[in-house]
DSSP file (Angstrom, degrees, kcal/mol; ACC not computed):
  #  RESIDUE AA STRUCTURE BP1 BP2  ACC     N-H-->O    O-->H-N    N-H-->O    O-->H-N    TCO  KAPPA ALPHA  PHI   PSI    X-CA   Y-CA   Z-CA
    1    1 A D    >         0   0    0      0, 0.0     3,-0.9     0, 0.0     0, 0.0   0.000 360.0 360.0 360.0  22.2    0.0    0.0    0.0
    2    2 A G  T 3   -     0   0    0      1,-0.2     0, 0.0     2,-0.1     0, 0.0   0.750 360.0 -57.8  67.9  23.9    3.0    2.3   -0.6
    3    3 A G  T 3  S+     0   0    0      2,-0.1    -1,-0.2     1,-0.0     3,-0.0   0.672 100.8 129.8  81.6  17.1    3.7    2.7    3.2
    4    4 A Q    <   +     0   0    0     -3,-0.9     2,-0.4     1,-0.1    -2,-0.1   0.790  67.0  45.5 -74.3 -28.0    0.3    4.0    4.1
    5    5 A H        -     0   0    0      2,-0.0     2,-0.3     0, 0.0    -2,-0.1  -0.959  64.8-179.4-125.0 136.1   -0.3    1.5    6.9
    6    6 A W        -     0   0    0     -2,-0.4     2,-0.5    -3,-0.0    -2,-0.0  -0.932  18.0-144.0-129.5 152.0    2.2    0.5    9.7
    7    7 A E        -     0   0    0     -2,-0.3     2,-0.4     2,-0.0    -2,-0.0  -0.979  17.5-137.1-117.5 122.7    1.9   -2.0   12.6
    8    8 A R        -     0   0    0     -2,-0.5     2,-0.4     1,-0.0    -2,-0.0  -0.658  19.6-143.8 -77.6 127.3    3.7   -1.1   15.8
    9    9 A L        -     0   0    0     -2,-0.4     2,-0.3    38,-0.0    37,-0.1  -0.763  12.2-128.5 -93.3 136.8    5.5   -4.1   17.3
   10   10 A Q        +     0   0    0     -2,-0.4     2,-0.3    35,-0.2    38,-0.0  -0.621  28.6 179.2 -84.4 140.7    5.6   -4.5   21.0
   11   11 A S        -     0   0    0     -2,-0.3    38,-0.0     2,-0.1    36,-0.0  -0.930  39.5-117.8-135.5 163.7    8.9   -5.1   22.8
   12   12 A A  S    S+     0   0    0     -2,-0.3    -2,-0.0     1,-0.1    -1,-0.0   0.595  99.6  67.6 -76.8 -10.8    9.8   -5.6   26.4
   13   13 A Y        -     0   0    0      1,-0.1    -2,-0.1     2,-0.1    -1,-0.1  -0.952  62.5-165.4-115.0 121.8   11.9   -2.5   26.4
   14   14 A P        +     0   0    0      0, 0.0    -1,-0.1     0, 0.0    -2,-0.0   0.481  60.2  93.2 -85.3  -1.2   10.2    0.9   26.0
   15   15 A G  S    S-     0   0    0      1,-0.2     2,-0.3    19,-0.1    -2,-0.1   0.144  85.4 -58.3 -80.4-162.8   13.3    2.9   25.2
   16   16 A S        -     0   0    0      2,-0.0    18,-1.8     1,-0.0     2,-0.4  -0.584  39.3-157.2 -87.6 139.7   15.0    3.8   21.9
   17   17 A W  E     -A   33   0A   0     -2,-0.3    16,-0.3    16,-0.2     3,-0.1  -0.917   9.5-177.5-110.7 139.6   16.2    1.4   19.3
   18   18 A F  E     +     0   0A   0     14,-2.7     2,-0.3    -2,-0.4    15,-0.2   0.517  61.9  12.2-115.7  -9.6   18.9    2.4   16.8
   19   19 A G  E     -A   32   0A   0     13,-1.8    13,-2.3    42,-0.1     2,-0.3  -0.998  48.4-163.1-163.3 163.0   19.2   -0.6   14.5
   20   20 A A  E     -A   31   0A   0     -2,-0.3     2,-0.3    11,-0.2    11,-0.2  -0.986   9.6-174.5-145.6 149.1   17.8   -3.9   13.4
   21   21 A L  E     -A   30   0A   0      9,-2.4     9,-2.9    -2,-0.3     2,-0.4  -0.990  13.4-145.4-144.8 154.8   19.3   -6.8   11.5
   22   22 A Y  E     -A   29   0A   0     -2,-0.3     2,-0.7     7,-0.2     7,-0.2  -0.978   5.0-153.7-122.8 129.8   18.0  -10.0   10.0
   23   23 A S  E >>> -A   28   0A   0      5,-2.9     5,-1.4    -2,-0.4     4,-1.4  -0.894   6.5-172.5-102.9 106.8   20.0  -13.3    9.9
   24   24 A A  T 345S+     0   0    0     -2,-0.7    -1,-0.2     1,-0.2    42,-0.1   0.809  84.2  64.7 -65.6 -29.0   18.7  -15.4    7.0
   25   25 A A  T 345S+     0   0    0     40,-0.3    -1,-0.2     1,-0.2    41,-0.1   0.827 121.5  18.2 -64.4 -31.7   21.0  -18.2    8.2
   26   26 A T  T <45S-     0   0    0     -3,-0.6    -1,-0.2     2,-0.2    -2,-0.2   0.374  99.6-123.1-120.1   1.5   19.0  -18.5   11.5
   27   27 A D  T  <5 +     0   0    0     -4,-1.4     2,-0.4     1,-0.2    17,-0.3   0.875  63.5 145.6  55.2  41.1   15.8  -16.7   10.5
   28   28 A A  E   < -A   23   0A   0     -5,-1.4    -5,-2.9    15,-0.1     2,-0.5  -0.899  40.7-155.5-114.0 138.6   16.3  -14.4   13.5
   29   29 A L  E     -AB  22  41A   0     12,-2.7    12,-2.8    -2,-0.4     2,-0.4  -0.949  16.0-170.7-108.2 129.1   15.5  -10.7   13.7
   30   30 A L  E     -AB  21  40A   0     -9,-2.9    -9,-2.4    -2,-0.5     2,-0.3  -0.956   7.6-169.5-122.2 141.2   17.5   -8.6   16.2
   31   31 A V  E     +AB  20  39A   0      8,-2.2     8,-2.5    -2,-0.4     2,-0.3  -0.947  10.4 179.9-124.2 150.7   17.0   -5.0   17.4
   32   32 A F  E     +AB  19  38A   0    -13,-2.3   -14,-2.7    -2,-0.3   -13,-1.8  -0.977  15.3 119.5-149.6 157.4   19.5   -3.0   19.4
   33   33 A G  E >   +A   17   0A   0      4,-1.7    26,-2.2    -2,-0.3     3,-0.9  -0.748  48.8  24.8-175.7-137.1   19.8    0.4   21.0
   34   34 A L  G >  S+     0   0    0    -18,-1.8     3,-2.3     1,-0.2    -1,-0.3  -0.097 114.3  11.6 -58.6 152.4   20.2    2.4   24.2
   35   35 A Q  G 3  S-     0   0    0     21,-0.3    22,-0.3     1,-0.3    -1,-0.2   0.734 128.4 -66.2  54.6  29.4   21.8    0.9   27.3
   36   36 A G  G <  S+     0   0    0     -3,-0.9    -1,-0.3    21,-0.7    19,-0.3   0.672  81.1 172.1  70.5  16.1   23.1   -2.1   25.4
   37   37 A Q    <   +     0   0    0     -3,-2.3    -4,-1.7    -4,-0.2     2,-0.4  -0.396   4.0 173.3 -63.4 131.2   19.6   -3.4   24.8
   38   38 A L  E     +B   32   0A   0     13,-0.4    13,-3.3    -6,-0.2     2,-0.3  -0.955   2.5 176.8-144.0 117.6   19.6   -6.3   22.4
   39   39 A H  E     -BC  31  50A   0     -8,-2.5    -8,-2.2    -2,-0.4     2,-0.4  -0.926  12.0-153.8-128.0 150.5   16.4   -8.3   21.7
   40   40 A R  E     -BC  30  49A   0      9,-2.7     9,-2.0    -2,-0.3     2,-0.4  -0.950   5.0-167.5-126.8 141.8   15.7  -11.2   19.4
   41   41 A S  E     -B   29   0A   0    -12,-2.8   -12,-2.7    -2,-0.4     3,-0.4  -0.998   9.2-172.1-126.5 131.2   12.6  -12.5   17.6
   42   42 A D  S    S+     0   0    0     -2,-0.4     6,-0.1     5,-0.3    -1,-0.1   0.332  88.6  52.4-100.6   5.2   12.4  -15.9   15.9
   43   43 A D  S >  S-     0   0    0      4,-0.5     3,-0.5   -14,-0.1    -1,-0.2  -0.088 122.1 -95.5-130.0  34.9    9.0  -15.1   14.4
   44   44 A F  T 3  S-     0   0    0     -3,-0.4    -2,-0.1   -17,-0.3   -16,-0.1   0.860  94.0 -31.2  54.5  45.8    9.8  -11.8   12.7
   45   45 A G  T 3  S+     0   0    0      2,-0.4    -1,-0.2   -16,-0.1   -35,-0.2   0.417 108.0 109.0 103.0   0.1    8.6   -9.5   15.5
   46   46 A G  S <  S+     0   0    0     -3,-0.5     2,-0.3     1,-0.3   -36,-0.2   0.945  91.0  11.2 -71.4 -48.6    5.7  -11.5   17.0
   47   47 A R  S    S-     0   0    0    -38,-0.0    -4,-0.5     2,-0.0    -2,-0.4  -0.969  72.3-158.8-131.5 146.5    7.6  -12.3   20.3
   48   48 A W        -     0   0    0     -2,-0.3     2,-0.4    -7,-0.2    -7,-0.2  -0.909   5.7-167.3-124.8 150.4   10.8  -10.9   21.6
   49   49 A R  E     -C   40   0A   0     -9,-2.0    -9,-2.7    -2,-0.3     2,-0.2  -0.998  26.7-118.1-135.8 140.0   13.4  -12.1   24.1
   50   50 A A  E     -C   39   0A   0     -2,-0.4     2,-0.3   -11,-0.2   -11,-0.2  -0.499  26.4-154.6 -73.9 140.2   16.2  -10.1   25.7
   51   51 A L        -     0   0    0    -13,-3.3     2,-0.7    -2,-0.2   -13,-0.4  -0.854  24.4-108.4-111.0 151.3   19.7  -11.2   25.0
   52   52 A A        +     0   0    0     -2,-0.3    37,-0.4     1,-0.2   -15,-0.1  -0.704  34.3 178.0 -78.7 113.3   22.7  -10.5   27.2
   53   53 A S        -     0   0    0     -2,-0.7    -1,-0.2   -17,-0.3     3,-0.1   0.717  35.2-132.6 -87.7 -22.0   24.9   -8.0   25.3
   54   54 A G  S    S+     0   0    0      1,-0.2     2,-0.3   -18,-0.1    -2,-0.1   0.559  75.8  75.1  81.8   7.3   27.5   -7.7   28.0
   55   55 A T        -     0   0    0    -19,-0.3    -2,-0.2     2,-0.1    -1,-0.2  -0.976  61.2-153.2-147.2 158.6   27.4   -3.9   27.8
   56   56 A E        +     0   0    0     -2,-0.3   -21,-0.3    -3,-0.1   -20,-0.3   0.227  65.7 115.9-110.1   8.3   25.4   -0.9   28.8
   57   57 A M  S    S-     0   0    0    -22,-0.3   -21,-0.7   -21,-0.1     2,-0.1  -0.453  79.4 -94.2 -75.7 150.4   26.8    1.2   25.9
   58   58 A T        -     0   0    0    -23,-0.2    17,-2.7    -2,-0.1     2,-0.5  -0.439  35.9-141.9 -63.8 133.9   24.5    2.4   23.2
   59   59 A L  E     +D   74   0B   0    -26,-2.2   -41,-0.3    15,-0.2    15,-0.3  -0.894  25.0 172.4-103.0 127.4   24.5    0.0   20.2
   60   60 A N  E     +     0   0B   0     13,-2.5     2,-0.3    -2,-0.5    14,-0.2   0.768  51.3   2.5-110.0 -33.1   24.3    1.8   16.8
   61   61 A G  E     +D   73   0B   0     12,-1.6    12,-3.1    39,-0.1     2,-0.3  -0.973  53.0 171.8-156.5 163.4   24.8   -0.6   13.9
   62   62 A G  E     -D   72   0B   0     -2,-0.3     2,-0.3    10,-0.3    10,-0.2  -0.989  11.5-154.1-167.2 171.6   25.2   -4.2   12.9
   63   63 A S  E     -D   71   0B   0      8,-2.4     8,-2.4    -2,-0.3     2,-0.4  -0.986   9.7-142.6-153.6 158.8   25.3   -6.7   10.1
   64   64 A A  E     -D   70   0B   0     -2,-0.3     6,-0.2     6,-0.2     2,-0.2  -0.988  15.7-145.8-125.3 134.6   24.8  -10.4    9.5
   65   65 A S    >   -     0   0    0      4,-2.8     3,-1.8    -2,-0.4   -40,-0.3  -0.531  31.7-104.9 -93.4 167.2   26.9  -12.6    7.2
   66   66 A T  T 3  S+     0   0    0      1,-0.3    -1,-0.1    -2,-0.2   -43,-0.0   0.718 118.5  57.9 -65.8 -20.8   25.5  -15.5    5.1
   67   67 A D  T 3  S-     0   0    0      2,-0.1    -1,-0.3   -43,-0.0   -44,-0.0   0.310 123.6 -98.3 -93.8  10.1   27.0  -18.0    7.4
   68   68 A G  S <  S+     0   0    0     -3,-1.8    17,-1.0     1,-0.3     2,-0.3   0.477  74.9 142.8  91.9   1.9   25.2  -16.7   10.5
   69   69 A Q        -     0   0    0     15,-0.1    -4,-2.8    16,-0.1     2,-0.4  -0.606  32.1-161.9 -75.8 136.3   27.9  -14.6   12.0
   70   70 A L  E     -DE  64  82B   0     12,-2.5    12,-2.4    -2,-0.3     2,-0.4  -0.951  11.7-171.1-122.9 141.2   26.6  -11.3   13.5
   71   71 A V  E     -DE  63  81B   0     -8,-2.4    -8,-2.4    -2,-0.4     2,-0.4  -1.000   4.3-179.8-129.4 131.2   28.5   -8.1   14.4
   72   72 A I  E     -DE  62  80B   0      8,-2.1     8,-3.5    -2,-0.4     2,-0.3  -0.998   9.2-168.7-129.8 135.1   26.9   -5.2   16.3
   73   73 A V  E     +DE  61  79B   0    -12,-3.1   -13,-2.5    -2,-0.4   -12,-1.6  -0.816  13.7 146.5-124.5 161.5   28.8   -2.1   17.2
   74   74 A G  E >   -D   59   0B   0      4,-2.0    26,-2.3   -15,-0.3     3,-0.6  -0.804  40.8 -13.8-163.2-155.4   28.3    0.9   19.4
   75   75 A A  G >  S+     0   0    0    -17,-2.7     3,-1.6    24,-0.2    -1,-0.2  -0.112 111.4  14.3 -64.3 158.4   29.6    3.7   21.7
   76   76 A V  G 3  S-     0   0    0      1,-0.3    22,-0.3    21,-0.2    23,-0.2   0.793 133.9 -55.1  42.2  44.4   33.1    3.8   23.1
   77   77 A G  G <  S+     0   0    0     21,-1.1    17,-2.4    -3,-0.6     2,-0.3   0.708  83.9 168.9  74.3  21.9   34.5    1.1   20.8
   78   78 A T  E <   + F   0  93B   0     -3,-1.6    -4,-2.0    -4,-0.4     2,-0.4  -0.529   8.2 178.2 -73.6 127.8   32.0   -1.6   21.6
   79   79 A V  E     -EF  73  92B   0     13,-2.9    13,-2.7    -2,-0.3     2,-0.4  -0.986   7.0-169.1-130.2 120.6   32.0   -4.6   19.2
   80   80 A L  E     -EF  72  91B   0     -8,-3.5    -8,-2.1    -2,-0.4     2,-0.4  -0.902   7.0-172.1-106.9 138.8   29.7   -7.6   19.8
   81   81 A H  E     -EF  71  90B   0      9,-2.3     9,-2.6    -2,-0.4     2,-0.4  -0.996   9.8-173.0-133.6 136.0   30.2  -10.8   17.8
   82   82 A S  E     -E   70   0B   0    -12,-2.4   -12,-2.5    -2,-0.4     3,-0.3  -0.995   9.8-179.5-125.6 126.7   28.1  -13.9   17.6
   83   83 A G  S    S+     0   0    0     45,-0.7   -14,-0.1    -2,-0.4    -1,-0.1   0.371  80.2  62.1 -99.5   1.9   29.3  -16.9   15.8
   84   84 A D  S    S-     0   0    0      4,-0.5     3,-0.2   -14,-0.1    -1,-0.2   0.068 121.6 -89.8-118.0  24.3   26.2  -18.9   16.5
   85   85 A G  S    S-     0   0    0    -17,-1.0   -16,-0.1    -3,-0.3   -62,-0.1   0.604  87.2 -47.6  82.3  10.9   23.6  -16.8   14.7
   86   86 A G  S    S+     0   0    0      2,-0.4    -1,-0.2   -16,-0.1     3,-0.1   0.628 106.4 108.2 107.1  14.6   22.7  -14.6   17.6
   87   87 A D  S    S+     0   0    0      1,-0.3     2,-0.4    -3,-0.2    -2,-0.1   0.894  89.2  22.2 -82.6 -44.9   22.2  -16.8   20.6
   88   88 A L        -     0   0    0     40,-0.1    -4,-0.5   -37,-0.1     2,-0.4  -0.960  69.4-164.2-125.1 141.1   25.4  -15.8   22.4
   89   89 A F        -     0   0    0    -37,-0.4     2,-0.4    -2,-0.4    -7,-0.2  -0.963   8.3-151.9-123.6 141.5   27.5  -12.6   22.0
   90   90 A A  E     -F   81   0B   0     -9,-2.6    -9,-2.3    -2,-0.4     2,-0.4  -0.923  19.5-140.2-106.3 138.1   31.0  -11.9   23.0
   91   91 A M  E     +F   80   0B   0     -2,-0.4     2,-0.3   -11,-0.2   -11,-0.2  -0.825  20.8 178.1-103.9 137.9   31.9   -8.3   23.8
   92   92 A H  E     -F   79   0B   0    -13,-2.7   -13,-2.9    -2,-0.4     2,-0.5  -0.956  15.3-149.9-130.0 150.6   35.1   -6.6   22.8
   93   93 A T  E     -F   78   0B   0     -2,-0.3   -15,-0.2   -15,-0.2   -16,-0.1  -0.988  19.7-126.6-123.6 125.3   36.2   -3.0   23.3
   94   94 A L    >   -     0   0    0    -17,-2.4     3,-1.4    -2,-0.5   -16,-0.0  -0.434  21.7-124.3 -66.0 141.6   38.6   -1.3   20.9
   95   95 A P  T 3  S+     0   0    0      0, 0.0    -1,-0.1     0, 0.0   -18,-0.0   0.829 110.8  56.4 -57.8 -33.1   41.5    0.3   22.7
   96   96 A E  T 3  S-     0   0    0      2,-0.1   -19,-0.1     1,-0.1   -20,-0.1   0.708  94.0-147.9 -73.6 -18.4   40.8    3.7   21.2
   97   97 A R    <   +     0   0    0     -3,-1.4     2,-0.3     1,-0.2   -21,-0.2   0.808  38.8 156.5  55.1  35.2   37.3    3.6   22.7
   98   98 A L        -     0   0    0    -22,-0.3   -21,-1.1   -23,-0.1    -1,-0.2  -0.682  49.0-100.4 -88.7 145.1   35.9    5.6   19.7
   99   99 A S        -     0   0    0     -2,-0.3    16,-2.4   -23,-0.2     2,-0.4  -0.377  36.2-152.4 -68.4 141.9   32.2    5.3   18.9
  100  100 A L  E     +G  114   0C   0    -26,-2.3   -40,-0.3    14,-0.2    14,-0.3  -0.891  20.5 179.3-117.2 144.7   31.3    3.0   16.0
  101  101 A S  E     +     0   0C   0     12,-3.1     2,-0.3    -2,-0.4    13,-0.2   0.572  69.7  24.5-118.4 -16.6   28.2    3.3   13.7
  102  102 A A  E     -G  113   0C   0     11,-1.8    11,-2.6   -41,-0.2     2,-0.3  -0.996  55.1-176.7-151.4 145.7   28.7    0.3   11.3
  103  103 A G  E     -G  112   0C   0     -2,-0.3     2,-0.4     9,-0.2     9,-0.2  -0.981   2.0-173.5-146.0 132.5   30.5   -3.0   11.3
  104  104 A L  E     -G  111   0C   0      7,-2.6     7,-2.6    -2,-0.3     2,-0.4  -0.967   8.1-158.8-125.3 142.7   30.8   -5.6    8.5
  105  105 A Q  E     +G  110   0C   0     -2,-0.4     2,-0.3     5,-0.2     5,-0.2  -0.964  15.7 166.6-123.9 136.7   32.4   -9.1    8.9
  106  106 A R  E >   -G  109   0C   0      3,-2.3     3,-2.4    -2,-0.4     2,-0.2  -0.938  67.4 -36.7-147.3 126.3   33.8  -11.3    6.2
  107  107 A G  T 3  S-     0   0    0     -2,-0.3     0, 0.0     1,-0.3     0, 0.0  -0.435 124.9 -27.4  60.0-130.9   35.9  -14.3    6.9
  108  108 A G  T 3  S+     0   0    0     -2,-0.2    15,-3.6    -3,-0.1     2,-0.3   0.162 119.6  96.5 -99.5  17.9   38.1  -13.4    9.9
  109  109 A Q  E <   -GH 106 122C   0     -3,-2.4    -3,-2.3    13,-0.3     2,-0.4  -0.839  52.7-160.3-114.3 146.6   38.1   -9.7    9.1
  110  110 A L  E     -GH 105 121C   0     11,-3.2    11,-2.3    -2,-0.3     2,-0.5  -0.962   4.0-160.3-117.6 139.5   36.0   -6.8   10.4
  111  111 A V  E     -GH 104 120C   0     -7,-2.6    -7,-2.6    -2,-0.4     2,-0.4  -0.994  18.6-171.4-114.6 124.5   35.5   -3.4    8.7
  112  112 A L  E     -GH 103 119C   0      7,-2.9     7,-2.6    -2,-0.5     2,-0.4  -0.936   6.9-168.2-120.5 137.1   34.3   -0.8   11.3
  113  113 A A  E     +GH 102 118C   0    -11,-2.6   -12,-3.1    -2,-0.4   -11,-1.8  -0.957  36.6  82.2-125.0 144.6   33.1    2.8   10.6
  114  114 A G  E >  S+GH 100 117C   0      3,-1.6     3,-2.3    -2,-0.4   -14,-0.2  -0.979  75.6  11.4 165.1-150.4   32.5    5.6   13.0
  115  115 A Q  T 3  S+     0   0    0    -16,-2.4   -17,-0.1    -2,-0.3   -14,-0.0  -0.345 127.5  22.6 -56.6 128.1   34.3    8.3   14.9
  116  116 A G  T 3  S-     0   0    0     -2,-0.1     2,-0.3    -3,-0.0    -1,-0.3   0.456 120.7 -88.7  91.1   0.5   37.8    8.5   13.6
  117  117 A G  E <   -H  114   0C   0     -3,-2.3    -3,-1.6     2,-0.0     2,-0.4  -0.712  66.7 -30.4 108.2-153.0   37.1    7.0   10.2
  118  118 A V  E     +H  113   0C   0     -2,-0.3     2,-0.3    -5,-0.2    -5,-0.2  -0.905  55.1 179.2-114.0 137.9   37.1    3.5    8.8
  119  119 A R  E     -H  112   0C   0     -7,-2.6    -7,-2.9    -2,-0.4     2,-0.4  -0.970  17.4-148.4-137.9 153.6   39.3    0.7   10.0
  120  120 A R  E     +H  111   0C   0     -2,-0.3     2,-0.3    -9,-0.2    -9,-0.2  -0.960  26.8 159.3-120.4 141.4   39.9   -3.0    9.2
  121  121 A M  E     -H  110   0C   0    -11,-2.3   -11,-3.2    -2,-0.4     2,-0.2  -0.976  44.1 -86.7-153.5 163.2   41.0   -5.5   11.8
  122  122 A A  E     -H  109   0C   0     -2,-0.3   -13,-0.3   -13,-0.2     3,-0.0  -0.505  53.1-101.8 -71.1 142.8   41.0   -9.2   12.5
  123  123 A L        -     0   0    0    -15,-3.6    -1,-0.1    -2,-0.2     3,-0.1  -0.520  44.0-114.4 -64.1 123.7   37.9  -10.5   14.2
  124  124 A P        -     0   0    0      0, 0.0     2,-0.2     0, 0.0    -1,-0.1  -0.360  29.0-113.2 -62.4 139.0   38.8  -11.0   17.9
  125  125 A G        +     0   0    0      1,-0.1    -3,-0.0     2,-0.1     0, 0.0  -0.525  45.0 161.6 -70.4 137.8   38.8  -14.6   19.0
  126  126 A D        -     0   0    0     -2,-0.2    -1,-0.1    -3,-0.1   -35,-0.1   0.342  54.2-113.3-141.1   5.0   36.0  -15.2   21.5
  127  127 A G  S    S+     0   0    0      1,-0.1    -2,-0.1   -37,-0.0     0, 0.0   0.620  96.8  98.0  70.8   9.8   35.4  -19.0   21.6
  128  128 A N              0   0    0      1,-0.1   -45,-0.7   -47,-0.0   -40,-0.1   0.141 360.0 360.0-116.8  16.0   32.0  -18.4   20.0
  129  129 A D              0   0    0    -47,-0.1    -1,-0.1   -45,-0.1   -47,-0.0   0.426 360.0 360.0-126.7 360.0   32.8  -19.1   16.4
């Protein structure tokens, strides 16, 4: 209908969300935002469950690779990585602690964009991949 009608989805967190990503590998929808809030839906928004992000930093952007790897980035150099399609996340903090707005993963490499420009680095090992 050209965007004329919208349905508001209910979530357990009433605060602000800054991003969403969909993992086709696991059919999971994730939303993330203020205070490290990270929620997952396995029925495309019908029901949500909170995930442990390991941080209270704002989460700004994320991506999903075709093999189910997920990367979510945020304030003060926060990088979350899941190697299991979004059930468990390991948190890493970049030494520079600069805010990040986007993160892409391919193979063992990450490309991160945000405060201070664009950088490439090896995906930190976390025992979750």
